[in-house]
Biopython code that builds the backbone (N, CA, C, O; Angstrom):
import numpy as np
from Bio.PDB.StructureBuilder import StructureBuilder

atoms = [
    (1, "MET", "N", (0.453, -49.548, -89.803)),
    (1, "MET", "CA", (-0.728, -48.845, -89.819)),
    (1, "MET", "C", (-1.435, -50.105, -89.106)),
    (1, "MET", "O", (-1.242, -51.267, -89.463)),
    (2, "ASP", "N", (-2.244, -49.733, -88.096)),
    (2, "ASP", "CA", (-3.208, -51.256, -87.746)),
    (2, "ASP", "C", (-4.458, -51.261, -88.278)),
    (2, "ASP", "O", (-5.246, -50.322, -88.171)),
    (3, "ASN", "N", (-4.672, -52.295, -88.856)),
    (3, "ASN", "CA", (-5.747, -52.646, -89.700)),
    (3, "ASN", "C", (-7.094, -53.434, -88.925)),
    (3, "ASN", "O", (-7.973, -54.098, -89.476)),
    (4, "PHE", "N", (-6.935, -53.120, -87.459)),
    (4, "PHE", "CA", (-7.964, -53.841, -86.688)),
    (4, "PHE", "C", (-9.304, -53.408, -86.949)),
    (4, "PHE", "O", (-10.142, -54.264, -87.235)),
    (5, "LEU", "N", (-9.612, -52.250, -86.892)),
    (5, "LEU", "CA", (-11.100, -51.831, -87.099)),
    (5, "LEU", "C", (-11.205, -51.574, -88.481)),
    (5, "LEU", "O", (-12.301, -51.074, -88.736)),
    (6, "TYR", "N", (-10.422, -51.737, -89.561)),
    (6, "TYR", "CA", (-10.888, -51.700, -90.698)),
    (6, "TYR", "C", (-11.840, -52.521, -91.644)),
    (6, "TYR", "O", (-11.566, -53.717, -91.746)),
    (7, "THR", "N", (-12.612, -52.180, -92.148)),
    (7, "THR", "CA", (-13.866, -53.088, -92.707)),
    (7, "THR", "C", (-13.655, -52.837, -94.341)),
    (7, "THR", "O", (-13.816, -51.728, -94.850)),
    (8, "PRO", "N", (-13.322, -53.874, -94.992)),
    (8, "PRO", "CA", (-13.060, -53.723, -96.681)),
    (8, "PRO", "C", (-14.602, -53.340, -97.142)),
    (8, "PRO", "O", (-15.609, -53.715, -96.542)),
    (9, "PRO", "N", (-14.580, -52.494, -98.359)),
    (9, "PRO", "CA", (-15.885, -52.090, -98.766)),
    (9, "PRO", "C", (-16.864, -53.089, -99.211)),
    (9, "PRO", "O", (-18.051, -52.774, -99.293)),
    (10, "SER", "N", (-16.395, -54.455, -99.552)),
    (10, "SER", "CA", (-17.469, -55.308, -99.877)),
    (10, "SER", "C", (-18.092, -55.806, -98.701)),
    (10, "SER", "O", (-19.163, -56.391, -98.866)),
    (11, "ARG", "N", (-17.603, -55.688, -97.442)),
    (11, "ARG", "CA", (-18.124, -56.161, -96.218)),
    (11, "ARG", "C", (-18.935, -55.099, -95.451)),
    (11, "ARG", "O", (-19.532, -55.352, -94.404)),
    (12, "ARG", "N", (-18.911, -53.677, -96.154)),
    (12, "ARG", "CA", (-19.572, -52.691, -95.360)),
    (12, "ARG", "C", (-21.194, -52.734, -95.541)),
    (12, "ARG", "O", (-21.681, -52.919, -96.656)),
    (13, "ARG", "N", (-21.922, -52.571, -94.492)),
    (13, "ARG", "CA", (-23.530, -52.537, -94.861)),
    (13, "ARG", "C", (-23.891, -51.057, -95.251)),
    (13, "ARG", "O", (-23.345, -49.977, -95.031)),
    (14, "MET", "N", (-25.022, -51.437, -95.913)),
    (14, "MET", "CA", (-25.650, -50.206, -96.558)),
    (14, "MET", "C", (-26.324, -49.407, -95.331)),
    (14, "MET", "O", (-26.700, -50.002, -94.321)),
    (15, "SER", "N", (-26.437, -48.159, -95.478)),
    (15, "SER", "CA", (-27.008, -47.299, -94.523)),
    (15, "SER", "C", (-28.478, -47.531, -94.652)),
    (15, "SER", "O", (-29.100, -47.577, -95.713)),
    (16, "LEU", "N", (-29.001, -47.684, -93.340)),
    (16, "LEU", "CA", (-30.400, -47.701, -93.185)),
    (16, "LEU", "C", (-31.322, -46.347, -93.230)),
    (16, "LEU", "O", (-32.546, -46.270, -93.341)),
    (17, "ILE", "N", (-30.371, -45.327, -93.112)),
    (17, "ILE", "CA", (-31.007, -43.847, -93.296)),
    (17, "ILE", "C", (-30.606, -43.467, -94.868)),
    (17, "ILE", "O", (-29.466, -43.476, -95.334)),
    (18, "SER", "N", (-31.771, -43.149, -95.525)),
    (18, "SER", "CA", (-31.566, -42.623, -96.848)),
    (18, "SER", "C", (-31.194, -41.202, -96.687)),
    (18, "SER", "O", (-31.269, -40.551, -95.645)),
    (19, "LEU", "N", (-30.715, -40.732, -98.038)),
    (19, "LEU", "CA", (-30.049, -39.326, -97.900)),
    (19, "LEU", "C", (-31.165, -38.382, -97.585)),
    (19, "LEU", "O", (-30.930, -37.489, -96.770)),
    (20, "THR", "N", (-32.479, -38.475, -98.186)),
    (20, "THR", "CA", (-33.497, -37.613, -98.184)),
    (20, "THR", "C", (-33.789, -37.519, -96.292)),
    (20, "THR", "O", (-34.058, -36.488, -95.676)),
    (21, "ASP", "N", (-33.641, -38.840, -95.737)),
    (21, "ASP", "CA", (-33.899, -38.811, -94.281)),
    (21, "ASP", "C", (-32.936, -38.194, -93.719)),
    (21, "ASP", "O", (-33.259, -37.456, -92.788)),
    (22, "ARG", "N", (-31.708, -38.268, -94.023)),
    (22, "ARG", "CA", (-30.454, -37.582, -93.569)),
    (22, "ARG", "C", (-30.726, -36.087, -93.368)),
    (22, "ARG", "O", (-30.572, -35.379, -92.373)),
    (23, "ALA", "N", (-31.243, -35.771, -94.788)),
    (23, "ALA", "CA", (-31.469, -33.969, -94.637)),
    (23, "ALA", "C", (-32.669, -33.807, -93.742)),
    (23, "ALA", "O", (-32.685, -32.855, -92.962)),
    (24, "TRP", "N", (-33.344, -34.374, -93.771)),
    (24, "TRP", "CA", (-34.693, -34.251, -92.855)),
    (24, "TRP", "C", (-34.214, -34.228, -91.151)),
    (24, "TRP", "O", (-34.747, -33.425, -90.385)),
    (25, "LEU", "N", (-33.259, -35.108, -90.723)),
    (25, "LEU", "CA", (-32.788, -35.234, -89.570)),
    (25, "LEU", "C", (-31.880, -34.093, -89.237)),
    (25, "LEU", "O", (-31.820, -33.691, -88.075)),
    (26, "GLY", "N", (-31.092, -33.488, -90.298)),
    (26, "GLY", "CA", (-30.500, -32.396, -90.195)),
    (26, "GLY", "C", (-31.231, -31.169, -90.048)),
    (26, "GLY", "O", (-30.805, -30.258, -89.339)),
    (27, "SER", "N", (-32.348, -31.099, -90.705)),
    (27, "SER", "CA", (-33.414, -29.855, -90.361)),
    (27, "SER", "C", (-33.624, -29.947, -88.835)),
    (27, "SER", "O", (-33.403, -29.029, -88.045)),
    (28, "CYS", "N", (-34.053, -31.108, -88.544)),
    (28, "CYS", "CA", (-34.480, -31.240, -87.388)),
    (28, "CYS", "C", (-33.722, -30.754, -85.908)),
    (28, "CYS", "O", (-34.183, -30.305, -84.859)),
    (29, "SER", "N", (-32.477, -31.040, -86.321)),
    (29, "SER", "CA", (-31.331, -30.855, -85.504)),
    (29, "SER", "C", (-31.101, -29.198, -85.497)),
    (29, "SER", "O", (-30.706, -28.696, -84.445)),
    (30, "LYS", "N", (-31.334, -28.372, -86.614)),
    (30, "LYS", "CA", (-31.451, -26.881, -86.356)),
    (30, "LYS", "C", (-32.635, -26.607, -85.579)),
    (30, "LYS", "O", (-32.657, -25.737, -84.709)),
    (31, "LEU", "N", (-33.518, -27.258, -85.849)),
    (31, "LEU", "CA", (-34.973, -26.877, -85.161)),
    (31, "LEU", "C", (-34.724, -27.089, -83.589)),
    (31, "LEU", "O", (-35.144, -26.365, -82.686)),
    (32, "LYS", "N", (-33.982, -28.190, -83.477)),
    (32, "LYS", "CA", (-33.515, -28.253, -82.008)),
    (32, "LYS", "C", (-32.816, -27.262, -81.209)),
    (32, "LYS", "O", (-32.993, -26.960, -80.029)),
    (33, "SER", "N", (-31.868, -26.741, -82.188)),
    (33, "SER", "CA", (-31.250, -25.428, -81.555)),
    (33, "SER", "C", (-32.198, -24.289, -81.356)),
    (33, "SER", "O", (-31.766, -23.499, -80.516)),
    (34, "ARG", "N", (-33.176, -24.008, -81.786)),
    (34, "ARG", "CA", (-34.100, -23.031, -81.404)),
    (34, "ARG", "C", (-35.105, -23.300, -80.432)),
    (34, "ARG", "O", (-36.146, -22.646, -80.368)),
    (35, "MET", "N", (-34.781, -24.382, -79.565)),
    (35, "MET", "CA", (-35.448, -24.876, -78.216)),
    (35, "MET", "C", (-34.754, -24.098, -77.121)),
    (35, "MET", "O", (-33.541, -23.896, -77.188)),
    (36, "THR", "N", (-35.428, -23.692, -76.197)),
    (36, "THR", "CA", (-34.744, -23.336, -74.898)),
    (36, "THR", "C", (-35.442, -23.945, -73.949)),
    (36, "THR", "O", (-36.533, -24.450, -74.214)),
    (37, "LYS", "N", (-34.902, -23.983, -72.693)),
    (37, "LYS", "CA", (-35.190, -24.637, -71.569)),
    (37, "LYS", "C", (-35.973, -23.768, -70.517)),
    (37, "LYS", "O", (-35.654, -22.587, -70.378)),
    (38, "GLU", "N", (-36.854, -24.245, -69.871)),
    (38, "GLU", "CA", (-37.756, -23.326, -69.315)),
    (38, "GLU", "C", (-37.922, -24.214, -67.906)),
    (38, "GLU", "O", (-38.096, -25.431, -67.958)),
    (39, "LEU", "N", (-37.849, -23.459, -66.602)),
    (39, "LEU", "CA", (-37.976, -23.848, -65.424)),
    (39, "LEU", "C", (-39.090, -23.138, -64.415)),
    (39, "LEU", "O", (-38.755, -22.111, -63.825)),
    (40, "ARG", "N", (-40.200, -23.603, -64.255)),
    (40, "ARG", "CA", (-41.124, -22.926, -63.603)),
    (40, "ARG", "C", (-41.027, -23.148, -62.157)),
    (40, "ARG", "O", (-41.024, -24.333, -61.821)),
    (41, "CYS", "N", (-40.938, -22.171, -61.122)),
    (41, "CYS", "CA", (-40.916, -22.431, -59.541)),
    (41, "CYS", "C", (-42.056, -23.086, -59.262)),
    (41, "CYS", "O", (-42.018, -24.013, -58.453)),
    (42, "ASP", "N", (-43.079, -22.773, -59.791)),
    (42, "ASP", "CA", (-44.199, -23.355, -59.252)),
    (42, "ASP", "C", (-44.548, -24.900, -59.201)),
    (42, "ASP", "O", (-45.238, -25.468, -58.354)),
    (43, "ASP", "N", (-43.914, -25.448, -60.300)),
    (43, "ASP", "CA", (-43.751, -26.900, -60.457)),
    (43, "ASP", "C", (-43.116, -27.359, -59.053)),
    (43, "ASP", "O", (-43.500, -28.423, -58.568)),
    (44, "VAL", "N", (-42.167, -26.592, -58.400)),
    (44, "VAL", "CA", (-41.590, -27.217, -57.310)),
    (44, "VAL", "C", (-41.966, -26.559, -55.913)),
    (44, "VAL", "O", (-42.095, -27.200, -54.870)),
    (45, "PHE", "N", (-42.095, -25.433, -56.020)),
    (45, "PHE", "CA", (-42.708, -24.688, -54.913)),
    (45, "PHE", "C", (-44.176, -24.158, -55.385)),
    (45, "PHE", "O", (-44.147, -23.347, -56.310)),
    (46, "SER", "N", (-45.397, -24.496, -54.892)),
    (46, "SER", "CA", (-46.580, -23.896, -55.308)),
    (46, "SER", "C", (-46.828, -22.496, -54.924)),
    (46, "SER", "O", (-46.769, -21.999, -53.800)),
    (47, "GLY", "N", (-47.107, -21.958, -56.027)),
    (47, "GLY", "CA", (-47.733, -20.517, -55.523)),
    (47, "GLY", "C", (-46.615, -19.648, -55.978)),
    (47, "GLY", "O", (-47.023, -18.507, -56.194)),
    (48, "CYS", "N", (-45.094, -19.830, -56.238)),
    (48, "CYS", "CA", (-44.356, -19.108, -56.770)),
    (48, "CYS", "C", (-44.332, -18.823, -58.178)),
    (48, "CYS", "O", (-44.406, -19.774, -58.956)),
    (49, "ALA", "N", (-44.242, -17.685, -58.606)),
    (49, "ALA", "CA", (-44.384, -16.959, -60.188)),
    (49, "ALA", "C", (-42.818, -17.196, -60.891)),
    (49, "ALA", "O", (-42.677, -16.859, -62.067)),
    (50, "TYR", "N", (-41.845, -17.686, -60.262)),
    (50, "TYR", "CA", (-40.862, -17.368, -60.848)),
    (50, "TYR", "C", (-40.452, -18.272, -62.001)),
    (50, "TYR", "O", (-40.516, -19.496, -61.888)),
    (51, "VAL", "N", (-40.064, -17.717, -63.026)),
    (51, "VAL", "CA", (-39.896, -18.644, -64.204)),
    (51, "VAL", "C", (-38.116, -18.360, -64.743)),
    (51, "VAL", "O", (-37.721, -17.217, -64.968)),
    (52, "SER", "N", (-37.382, -19.344, -64.858)),
    (52, "SER", "CA", (-36.063, -19.077, -65.533)),
    (52, "SER", "C", (-36.127, -19.805, -66.887)),
    (52, "SER", "O", (-36.874, -20.771, -67.041)),
    (53, "VAL", "N", (-35.319, -19.323, -67.889)),
    (53, "VAL", "CA", (-35.316, -19.683, -69.124)),
    (53, "VAL", "C", (-34.177, -19.449, -69.508)),
    (53, "VAL", "O", (-33.727, -18.327, -69.273)),
    (54, "GLY", "N", (-33.374, -20.399, -70.199)),
    (54, "GLY", "CA", (-32.076, -20.444, -70.521)),
    (54, "GLY", "C", (-31.938, -21.607, -71.804)),
    (54, "GLY", "O", (-32.902, -22.262, -72.199)),
    (55, "SER", "N", (-30.719, -21.709, -72.294)),
    (55, "SER", "CA", (-30.430, -22.729, -73.162)),
    (55, "SER", "C", (-29.358, -23.872, -72.694)),
    (55, "SER", "O", (-29.158, -24.932, -73.286)),
    (56, "ASP", "N", (-28.769, -23.461, -71.603)),
    (56, "ASP", "CA", (-27.859, -24.406, -70.977)),
    (56, "ASP", "C", (-28.436, -24.701, -69.608)),
    (56, "ASP", "O", (-28.790, -23.853, -68.788)),
    (57, "ILE", "N", (-28.490, -26.182, -69.453)),
    (57, "ILE", "CA", (-29.362, -26.591, -68.314)),
    (57, "ILE", "C", (-28.254, -26.371, -67.067)),
    (57, "ILE", "O", (-28.695, -26.174, -65.935)),
    (58, "ARG", "N", (-27.368, -26.395, -67.212)),
    (58, "ARG", "CA", (-26.315, -26.069, -65.920)),
    (58, "ARG", "C", (-26.352, -24.691, -65.472)),
    (58, "ARG", "O", (-26.196, -24.514, -64.264)),
    (59, "ALA", "N", (-26.567, -23.471, -66.373)),
    (59, "ALA", "CA", (-26.869, -22.296, -65.665)),
    (59, "ALA", "C", (-28.071, -22.090, -65.591)),
    (59, "ALA", "O", (-28.329, -21.100, -64.907)),
    (60, "LEU", "N", (-28.901, -22.588, -65.992)),
    (60, "LEU", "CA", (-30.563, -22.616, -65.624)),
    (60, "LEU", "C", (-30.608, -23.331, -64.085)),
    (60, "LEU", "O", (-31.307, -22.764, -63.245)),
    (61, "MET", "N", (-30.023, -24.318, -63.775)),
    (61, "MET", "CA", (-29.990, -24.927, -62.443)),
    (61, "MET", "C", (-29.440, -23.904, -61.509)),
    (61, "MET", "O", (-30.056, -23.602, -60.486)),
    (62, "ALA", "N", (-28.314, -23.368, -61.824)),
    (62, "ALA", "CA", (-27.587, -22.444, -60.888)),
    (62, "ALA", "C", (-28.359, -21.369, -60.644)),
    (62, "ALA", "O", (-28.307, -21.043, -59.458)),
    (63, "GLU", "N", (-28.997, -20.748, -61.253)),
    (63, "GLU", "CA", (-29.734, -19.678, -61.195)),
    (63, "GLU", "C", (-30.910, -20.146, -60.707)),
    (63, "GLU", "O", (-31.400, -19.342, -59.914)),
    (64, "TYR", "N", (-31.557, -21.126, -60.866)),
    (64, "TYR", "CA", (-32.646, -21.584, -60.081)),
    (64, "TYR", "C", (-32.250, -21.747, -58.492)),
    (64, "TYR", "O", (-32.957, -21.264, -57.607)),
    (65, "MET", "N", (-31.382, -22.276, -58.303)),
    (65, "MET", "CA", (-30.811, -22.485, -56.920)),
    (65, "MET", "C", (-30.486, -21.458, -56.141)),
    (65, "MET", "O", (-30.574, -21.463, -54.913)),
    (66, "VAL", "N", (-29.962, -20.218, -57.069)),
    (66, "VAL", "CA", (-29.965, -18.882, -56.233)),
    (66, "VAL", "C", (-31.290, -18.345, -55.957)),
    (66, "VAL", "O", (-31.433, -17.826, -54.850)),
    (67, "HIS", "N", (-32.122, -18.364, -56.617)),
    (67, "HIS", "CA", (-33.566, -18.091, -56.327)),
    (67, "HIS", "C", (-34.077, -18.924, -55.064)),
    (67, "HIS", "O", (-34.650, -18.421, -54.098)),
    (68, "VAL", "N", (-33.825, -20.066, -55.198)),
    (68, "VAL", "CA", (-34.238, -20.895, -54.202)),
    (68, "VAL", "C", (-33.848, -20.676, -52.860)),
    (68, "VAL", "O", (-34.561, -20.925, -51.888)),
    (69, "ARG", "N", (-32.589, -20.158, -52.818)),
    (69, "ARG", "CA", (-31.705, -19.718, -51.657)),
    (69, "ARG", "C", (-32.237, -18.427, -51.036)),
    (69, "ARG", "O", (-32.433, -18.289, -49.828)),
    (70, "ASP", "N", (-32.465, -17.445, -52.014)),
    (70, "ASP", "CA", (-32.720, -16.061, -51.622)),
    (70, "ASP", "C", (-34.330, -15.910, -51.267)),
    (70, "ASP", "O", (-34.668, -15.311, -50.246)),
    (71, "VAL", "N", (-35.265, -16.465, -52.133)),
    (71, "VAL", "CA", (-36.597, -16.241, -51.735)),
    (71, "VAL", "C", (-37.085, -17.490, -50.856)),
    (71, "VAL", "O", (-37.829, -17.259, -49.903)),
    (72, "HIS", "N", (-36.724, -18.702, -51.118)),
    (72, "HIS", "CA", (-37.457, -19.770, -50.304)),
    (72, "HIS", "C", (-36.813, -19.894, -49.101)),
    (72, "HIS", "O", (-37.391, -20.471, -48.180)),
    (73, "ARG", "N", (-35.423, -19.331, -48.920)),
    (73, "ARG", "CA", (-34.752, -19.698, -47.781)),
    (73, "ARG", "C", (-34.239, -21.043, -47.679)),
    (73, "ARG", "O", (-34.053, -21.405, -46.518)),
    (74, "VAL", "N", (-33.974, -21.842, -48.536)),
    (74, "VAL", "CA", (-33.471, -22.894, -48.522)),
    (74, "VAL", "C", (-31.996, -23.023, -48.676)),
    (74, "VAL", "O", (-31.477, -23.288, -49.761)),
    (75, "THR", "N", (-31.249, -22.807, -47.444)),
    (75, "THR", "CA", (-29.443, -22.868, -47.766)),
    (75, "THR", "C", (-28.781, -24.071, -48.243)),
    (75, "THR", "O", (-27.687, -24.034, -48.806)),
    (76, "SER", "N", (-29.557, -25.334, -47.983)),
    (76, "SER", "CA", (-28.800, -26.648, -48.373)),
    (76, "SER", "C", (-29.727, -27.334, -49.117)),
    (76, "SER", "O", (-30.475, -28.087, -48.494)),
    (77, "PRO", "N", (-29.864, -27.237, -50.437)),
    (77, "PRO", "CA", (-31.094, -28.017, -51.038)),
    (77, "PRO", "C", (-30.876, -29.507, -50.987)),
    (77, "PRO", "O", (-29.775, -29.942, -51.326)),
    (78, "THR", "N", (-31.762, -30.270, -50.622)),
    (78, "THR", "CA", (-31.683, -31.913, -50.655)),
    (78, "THR", "C", (-31.613, -32.360, -51.979)),
    (78, "THR", "O", (-31.966, -31.695, -52.953)),
    (79, "PRO", "N", (-31.129, -33.555, -52.007)),
    (79, "PRO", "CA", (-30.811, -34.111, -53.543)),
    (79, "PRO", "C", (-32.168, -34.397, -54.163)),
    (79, "PRO", "O", (-32.346, -34.411, -55.381)),
    (80, "GLU", "N", (-33.160, -34.635, -53.216)),
    (80, "GLU", "CA", (-34.570, -34.927, -53.833)),
    (80, "GLU", "C", (-35.018, -33.400, -54.433)),
    (80, "GLU", "O", (-35.640, -33.338, -55.493)),
    (81, "LEU", "N", (-34.714, -32.370, -53.797)),
    (81, "LEU", "CA", (-35.277, -31.004, -54.159)),
    (81, "LEU", "C", (-34.677, -30.846, -55.625)),
    (81, "LEU", "O", (-35.435, -30.533, -56.544)),
    (82, "ARG", "N", (-33.251, -31.073, -55.862)),
    (82, "ARG", "CA", (-32.621, -30.822, -57.092)),
    (82, "ARG", "C", (-33.219, -31.892, -58.111)),
    (82, "ARG", "O", (-33.533, -31.509, -59.238)),
    (83, "ILE", "N", (-33.367, -33.084, -57.779)),
    (83, "ILE", "CA", (-34.161, -33.901, -58.717)),
    (83, "ILE", "C", (-35.451, -33.559, -59.132)),
    (83, "ILE", "O", (-35.896, -33.878, -60.235)),
    (84, "GLN", "N", (-36.099, -32.890, -58.250)),
    (84, "GLN", "CA", (-37.473, -32.229, -58.344)),
    (84, "GLN", "C", (-37.452, -31.183, -59.556)),
    (84, "GLN", "O", (-38.196, -31.182, -60.537)),
    (85, "ALA", "N", (-36.415, -30.291, -59.245)),
    (85, "ALA", "CA", (-36.236, -29.342, -60.204)),
    (85, "ALA", "C", (-35.831, -29.595, -61.581)),
    (85, "ALA", "O", (-36.048, -28.906, -62.578)),
    (86, "MET", "N", (-35.169, -30.763, -61.463)),
    (86, "MET", "CA", (-34.471, -31.272, -62.812)),
    (86, "MET", "C", (-35.590, -31.792, -63.596)),
    (86, "MET", "O", (-35.507, -31.662, -64.818)),
    (87, "VAL", "N", (-36.671, -32.385, -63.076)),
    (87, "VAL", "CA", (-37.856, -33.117, -63.640)),
    (87, "VAL", "C", (-38.899, -32.039, -64.224)),
    (87, "VAL", "O", (-39.677, -32.222, -65.160)),
    (88, "ALA", "N", (-38.740, -30.918, -63.486)),
    (88, "ALA", "CA", (-39.628, -29.654, -63.984)),
    (88, "ALA", "C", (-39.191, -28.837, -65.173)),
    (88, "ALA", "O", (-39.940, -28.126, -65.843)),
    (89, "VAL", "N", (-37.952, -29.005, -65.356)),
    (89, "VAL", "CA", (-37.498, -28.459, -66.736)),
    (89, "VAL", "C", (-38.096, -28.902, -67.926)),
    (89, "VAL", "O", (-38.204, -30.089, -68.233)),
    (90, "ARG", "N", (-38.595, -27.686, -68.783)),
    (90, "ARG", "CA", (-39.238, -28.205, -70.064)),
    (90, "ARG", "C", (-38.640, -27.532, -71.456)),
    (90, "ARG", "O", (-38.077, -26.437, -71.463)),
    (91, "GLU", "N", (-38.774, -28.054, -72.207)),
    (91, "GLU", "CA", (-38.333, -27.640, -73.418)),
    (91, "GLU", "C", (-39.382, -26.660, -74.194)),
    (91, "GLU", "O", (-40.537, -27.078, -74.284)),
    (92, "ARG", "N", (-39.104, -25.515, -74.706)),
    (92, "ARG", "CA", (-39.682, -24.631, -75.231)),
    (92, "ARG", "C", (-39.552, -23.951, -76.531)),
    (92, "ARG", "O", (-38.362, -23.831, -76.822)),
    (93, "GLN", "N", (-40.315, -23.483, -77.380)),
    (93, "GLN", "CA", (-39.702, -22.786, -78.702)),
    (93, "GLN", "C", (-39.219, -21.362, -78.262)),
    (93, "GLN", "O", (-39.830, -20.534, -77.585)),
    (94, "ALA", "N", (-38.180, -21.298, -78.723)),
    (94, "ALA", "CA", (-37.390, -19.949, -78.409)),
    (94, "ALA", "C", (-37.947, -18.747, -79.380)),
    (94, "ALA", "O", (-37.949, -18.957, -80.593)),
    (95, "HIS", "N", (-38.389, -17.567, -78.900)),
    (95, "HIS", "CA", (-38.884, -16.438, -79.471)),
    (95, "HIS", "C", (-37.676, -16.094, -80.380)),
    (95, "HIS", "O", (-36.527, -16.140, -79.939)),
    (96, "MET", "N", (-37.990, -15.712, -81.790)),
    (96, "MET", "CA", (-37.172, -15.430, -82.827)),
    (96, "MET", "C", (-37.812, -13.877, -83.105)),
    (96, "MET", "O", (-38.830, -13.595, -83.736)),
    (97, "ASP", "N", (-36.873, -12.985, -82.424)),
    (97, "ASP", "CA", (-37.373, -11.635, -82.857)),
    (97, "ASP", "C", (-36.632, -11.118, -84.137)),
    (97, "ASP", "O", (-36.925, -10.024, -84.620)),
]
sb = StructureBuilder()
sb.init_structure("model")
sb.init_model(0)
sb.init_chain("A")
sb.init_seg("    ")
for serial, (resi, resn, name, xyz) in enumerate(atoms, 1):
    if name == "N":
        sb.init_residue(resn, " ", resi, " ")
    sb.init_atom(name, np.array(xyz, "f"), 0.0, 1.0, " ", f" {name:<3s}", serial, name[0])
structure = sb.get_structure()
């Protein structure tokens, strides 16, 4: 067995995050899972009321690019348009029904 990465217990550092802080961070990650992503077309094309909501950024962008192609007649989006759309994505609290 290779002991290259092994650190003896006497040389290990104490964690800077206490157990209560770890519990709090864990609850934050659960809260984060209730967040969804939202993309308003008005942030990219002014005057358009289309809003796309989803939890996965890739699916959200694919859905938005279909909208851009069908409604705004942009057949080959430029990298600048894609960047502008990525910047327009916001996080929002998911509705728990």
